[in-house]
N, C-alpha and C positions, 0 to 999 in steps of 0.2 A: 629369699634368693630368687624365686621365680619372678617376683615383681621387678627385680633389677634387670633380669634378662629381657623381659618384655619391654621395659622402659628403654633399654639400650637398642632393641630392635626398632622401636618407634623412632628413636633419635636417628638411627642410620637411614631409615626410609625417608624421614623428613629431610635429612641432609641431601640425600640423593635427588629428591624431588626439587629442592632449591637449586642444586647444581644443574640439573637438566633444564629447568626454566631459565636460569641465568645464561646457559650456553645458547639456547634458542634465541633469547633476547639479544645477545651479543651478535650472533649471526644476522639476525633480522635488521639490526641497527647499522652494522658496519659493512655488509655486503652491498656494493653499489647496485642500485636498481637497474643500471644499464647492463649489468652482467647477467640479468635474467631476461631471456628472450622467450616470450610466450608464443605458442602456436595458435594461429587462427585460420579458419577456413574462409574461402571467399564470401560465403553467406554471412559469417560473423563480421567480416570487415565491412560489408555493405550495410548490415543491420545496425551495427554500432561502430562507426568509424573511430579509429585510434586517435589518441591525442597527437597534436603536432610534434613531430620529431621523435615519436615513440618508435623504438626498434623492436621488431617482432618477426616471427617466421610465418610465412603463408605457404600453404600447400594444396595440391589438388592435381587435376589432370591438365596437361597442356592442350588447349583447344586446337582441333584440326584446322589447318590453313591459317593460323594466327601468327606464325613465326615470320617476322620481317627483319631482315638484316640491314643495318645502316652502314655508315662509314667505319672502316676499321673493325673493331670488335664490338661495336654497338649492336644490340639486338633487342627487339620488342616482341612480346607474345602475350597471350591471354591465358589465365589459369582459371579453371572452373571446378566446382564440386557438383555440377549439374543443376544447381538451384540459382547460383549467382556466378558472375564472371568478373575478374579484376584484371586490368591491364598491367603488365610488368615491363619495366625497362631495365636492361643490364648491360654494363660495359665490361667485357672480359671474355675469356674463352669458355664456352659452354662445355660441360662434361661430354665425353664421347657418347654416353648412353642417353643423352637428352634427345627427346623426340616428341613429335606431336602425338597426342592421344595417350601419352605415358605419364606416370606419376612423377612429381617433382616437389621439392621444398626449397624456398628461397628465404634469405635473411635480408632485411632492409627496413625501409620506412615509406609511408605514404607521403607524396608530395603532389599537390594539385590533382588529386583523384587517381594518380598513377603510382603503383608500387615501384620504388627505386631500389632494386636489389643490389646488394654488395657481394652476395654469394649465392650460387645456385647449385643445388645437389640433385642428381638424377637417380632413378632406380638402379639397382645393381644387376638384375637379370630380368628375364621376361616375365617372371611371376612375382618379383618383389615390388612392394609398394610401401613407402614410409608408414610407420605405425600411426602417426598423427593423421595422415590422409585417410587410411583405412578406418580409423575411429570416427572421423568426421563424416565419411561416406556412409558408414553403418548407422550413425546417429540420424542421418537423413533418410535412411531406408533405401539407398540406391547402390550399396556395395554388392558386387557379385564375386563370389569365390573364384579364384583362377582355376582353369581346368588343368588337371595333371596329365 
């Protein structure tokens, strides 16, 4: 009797493992790669440029004095993680909290060495910085905790 219970338990565990592996495989195969937007710091973009047409998020601090407004809603600025800087172009209305020297994250792709943003997100308050930006700055040893 004990042998049957143990055998049944092994069968249930094996079936659960197969189901889990199958679910992961289905998700991996059928979720479009375009739906996954990886975050990169400016240093990562410069060190290993993305593939042509690859959509990703870039984040860092808006370089002081870099914001240039063009015709209509066109704007250009530079984003840095203090080790590297990437030029960004965006057509649209920037968030109210977007400012030089502040944290931001943009979604888009590289074209001719310039990041063409389709979406720009700014920090929420004077102490907030996107988690990805904080992690990238900490990784490079330049992050400073905000003063309370």
